[in-house]
C-alpha positions in Angstrom: -48.2 48.5 59.3 -49.4 44.9 59.8 -47.6 41.9 58.5 -50.8 40.6 56.8 -52.4 42.5 53.9 -55.8 41.5 52.4 -56.7 42.5 48.9 -60.4 43.0 49.2 -63.5 44.0 47.3 -66.4 45.4 49.3 -69.5 43.3 48.9 -67.4 40.2 47.9 -68.7 37.3 50.0 -65.4 35.4 49.8 -63.5 38.4 51.0 -66.0 38.8 53.9 -65.3 35.2 54.9 -61.5 35.9 55.1 -62.1 39.2 57.0 -64.3 37.3 59.5 -61.5 34.7 60.1 -58.9 37.4 60.5 -61.1 39.1 63.1 -61.9 35.8 64.8 -58.2 35.2 65.2 -57.7 38.8 66.4 -55.1 39.4 63.8 -53.9 42.8 62.7 -54.1 43.3 59.0 -54.1 46.0 56.4 -56.7 46.1 53.6 -56.2 47.2 50.0 -59.5 47.8 48.3 -59.3 46.7 44.7 -61.4 48.2 41.9 -64.5 46.4 40.6 -63.1 46.2 37.1 -60.7 43.3 36.7 -58.7 45.3 34.1 -57.8 47.9 36.8 -56.7 45.4 39.5 -53.0 45.9 38.7 -51.8 45.8 42.4 -53.4 42.4 43.1 -52.2 41.0 39.8 -48.6 42.0 40.6 -48.8 40.2 43.9 -50.7 37.1 42.9 -50.5 36.8 39.1 -54.3 37.0 38.8 -57.0 39.5 39.3 -59.4 37.6 41.6 -59.9 38.4 45.2 -59.4 37.7 48.1 -55.7 37.5 48.1 -53.4 37.9 51.2 -49.7 38.4 51.8 -48.1 37.7 55.1 -44.6 39.2 55.6 -44.1 37.3 58.9 -44.2 33.9 57.1 -43.2 34.8 53.6 -46.6 34.2 52.0 -46.8 36.4 48.9 -50.0 36.5 47.0 -52.1 33.6 48.3 -55.5 33.5 46.5 -58.7 31.5 47.2 -60.7 32.1 50.3 -60.7 28.5 51.4 -56.9 28.2 51.1 -56.5 31.5 53.0 -58.8 30.5 55.8 -57.1 27.1 56.1 -53.7 28.9 56.2 -54.8 31.3 58.8 -56.2 28.6 61.1 -53.1 26.4 60.7 -50.7 29.3 61.2 -52.5 31.5 63.8 -55.3 29.3 65.3 -55.5 28.1 68.9 -54.3 24.6 67.8 -50.9 25.8 66.7 -48.1 24.3 68.7 
């Protein structure tokens, strides 16, 4: 089981951007596919307090329920990118 978990919806362009960044950084991650209906997205709501995706958790750094693709991508670059020192 990977430290990073992505709450994902197939066909979501924002989720695709996060998956692309995870793959570019060669990071292992698990994916939890959320239902299309927001009312049925109980798992992601428990983690993040909202039903939108993408959302990630990262057990290695204590990130628990980070939403917003741009914030996630920035976090991944700062935490796991080549420029980390």
